[in-house]
C-alpha positions, -999 to +999 in steps of 0.1 A: -364+191-146-362+226-133-391+250-137-387+284-154-390+300-120-361+278-106-339+287-136-347+324-131-339+321-094-306+304-102-296+330-127-305+358-103-284+342-076-255+336-100-256+372-112-256+386-076-228+363-066-206+369-097-210+406-101-213+420-066-178+434-059-164+412-087-132+431-090-122+428-053-138+395-041-142+360-054-171+355-078-185+327-056-198+346-025-198+327+008-235+337+014-247+321-019-265+289-014-265+276-049-284+243-042-313+263-027-317+281-060-332+249-074-356+244-045-388+263-039-390+294-062-406+326-050-443+323-044-454+352-066-445+363-100-437+398-087-412+384-062-395+363-090-394+393-113-378+414-085-350+387-082-346+387-120-343+425-122-319+426-092-297+401-108-295+419-141-289+452-123-259+436-105-245+426-139-250+460-156-238+480-126-206+460-127-200+462-164-209+499-169-178+514-153-154+491-170-129+505-195-108+487-222-079+486-198-099+464-174-102+435-199-070+418-190-072+425-153-073+394-132-103+384-110-112+351-093-142+328-096-143+299-072-106+305-065-096+303-102-080+333-118-097+348-149-092+379-169-123+402-168-129+394-204-128+356-197-152+361-168-176+381-189-175+355-217-180+327-192-210+343-177-226+353-210-223+317-221-239+306-189-268+330-192-273+321-229-276+284-219-302+291-193-322+316-214-323+288-240-337+265-214-363+291-205-373+296-242-375+258-247-397+253-217-419+283-226-425+269-261-431+234-247-456+247-221-474+267-247-477+237-270-488+215-241-517+239-234-528+235-271-519+271-279-494+266-307-495+301-321-489+319-287-451+317-288-436+335-318-401+327-331-377+355-340-373+357-378-338+358-392-329+381-421-321+366-455-286+351-451-277+349-488-256+380-487-238+367-456-230+334-474-216+353-504-194+374-482-179+345-461-177+318-488-144+331-502-129+331-467-138+295-463-122+286-496-090+304-485-089+283-454-093+251-473-066+260-499-042+269-471-045+235-456-063+246-425-082+216-411-084+222-373-116+220-353-123+257-357-122+253-395-146+223-393-170+244-373-166+273-397-172+250-427-204+236-411-215+271-404-210+282-440-227+250-453-257+256-430-260+292-442-258+280-478-286+254-471-308+282-457-309+301-491 
């Protein structure tokens, strides 16, 4: 299992590689050594945080100048063509996955230390109004004969919201 520091190091390396000159060069830079990202993390918290901040700065510096016309523009990641929008979605999914790992490990480590109250979960707002708003849309999909995988996910989503009431 990777440590939080190794995941942070990996994310920072990924962000630097993907977002540095992303419009003009492949998203997998030749100087990136991905496997080493899972080896020894930086020795100090400060060094790790500098890597983390530098990675996010690469991302935001690359996204800031984009305009709507750039969304369909083609770029490459590991030699494969993607639209800018596909690349952004791909990376956001990747980062969300790893942030989820970090949160899971942080919660686990807090619990292992016997400090159950140290990690606070984010509270969600009451979803009753959301359920009332989307329930008719789900009924329309069912009556129209829609039964594809998207509809099944949507139905489970609606059911889960309903169960949260």
